C-alpha positions in Angstrom: 13.5 9.5 2.8 9.9 9.3 2.5 7.4 7.6 4.3 3.9 6.7 3.3 1.2 4.9 5.6 -1.7 4.2 3.7 -4.8 3.8 6.1 -7.4 1.2 4.2 -10.9 0.2 5.9 -12.1 -3.1 3.8 -15.9 -3.9 3.4 -16.6 -6.8 5.6 -16.2 -10.1 3.7 -13.6 -8.5 1.0 -10.9 -9.2 3.4 -9.4 -12.5 1.7 -9.6 -10.5 -1.7 -8.0 -7.6 -0.6 -4.9 -9.4 1.3 -4.8 -11.5 -2.1 -4.5 -8.4 -4.4 -2.1 -6.8 -1.5 0.4 -9.4 -1.3 0.8 -9.5 -5.0 1.4 -5.9 -5.2 3.8 -6.5 -2.1 5.7 -8.8 -4.1 5.9 -7.3 -7.1 7.2 -3.8 -5.7 9.7 -5.8 -3.5 11.1 -7.7 -6.6 11.2 -4.7 -9.1 11.4 -1.3 -7.1 14.9 -0.8 -5.5 13.9 2.6 -4.7 11.3 1.6 -2.5 13.0 0.5 0.7 9.9 -0.7 2.7 6.2 -1.7 1.5 4.4 -4.0 4.1 0.6 -4.4 4.5 -0.4 -4.6 8.0 -3.9 -6.0 9.2 -5.4 -4.2 12.8 -5.3 -6.4 15.8 -8.0 -4.3 17.2 -10.5 -4.0 13.5 -10.1 -6.9 11.6 -11.5 -4.7 8.4 -8.3 -2.1 8.7 -5.1 -2.2 7.1 -2.3 -0.1 6.4 0.7 -0.1 4.1 3.7 1.2 5.1 6.1 2.4 2.8 9.4 3.9 2.4 11.2 5.4 -0.5 14.6 6.8 -0.9 13.4 9.6 -2.9 10.6 11.7 -4.5 11.5 10.0 -7.9 10.8 6.5 -6.3 8.0 7.4 -4.9 6.4 9.0 -7.9 7.7 5.8 -9.8 5.9 3.7 -7.9 2.5 5.3 -8.9 3.8 4.8 -12.2 4.2 1.1 -12.7 1.9 -1.2 -14.7 1.3 -3.3 -11.5 0.7 -0.4 -9.5 -2.4 0.3 -11.7 -3.5 -2.5 -12.4 -3.9 -3.3 -8.8 -6.1 -0.1 -8.1 -9.3 -1.1 -9.4 -9.0 -4.6 -7.4 -8.3 -3.0 -3.9 -10.8 -0.2 -4.5 -13.7 -2.8 -5.2 -12.8 -3.7 -1.3 -12.8 -0.6 0.5 -15.7 0.5 2.8 -14.7 4.5 2.3 -11.7 6.6 1.0 -7.9 5.6 2.0 -6.3 8.1 4.2 -3.0 8.5 2.7 -0.3 10.6 4.7 3.2 11.4 3.7 6.2 11.6 6.1 9.8 12.9 6.0 12.7 11.0 7.6 13.9 12.9 11.0 17.6 11.8 11.3 
């Protein structure tokens, strides 16, 4: 399994737009990607404009497939327009 944590800092005043697009993306991932075991957006309690997507994939193939979906590609510009800087995306291997 592969874990992904994507930390995103959002421009002040863009949080609602970001959350709307993020929620829509979460729903589509959960409905269409059986290889994606977890795909959840979280908002920081300490920094109101910092979010993370926590993701877990059954395989490298499932992770690659996620990035190729039309809805993921379509969400990119809307999410990107809300960002205050480059996302910090980290990849993890499961420890069993």
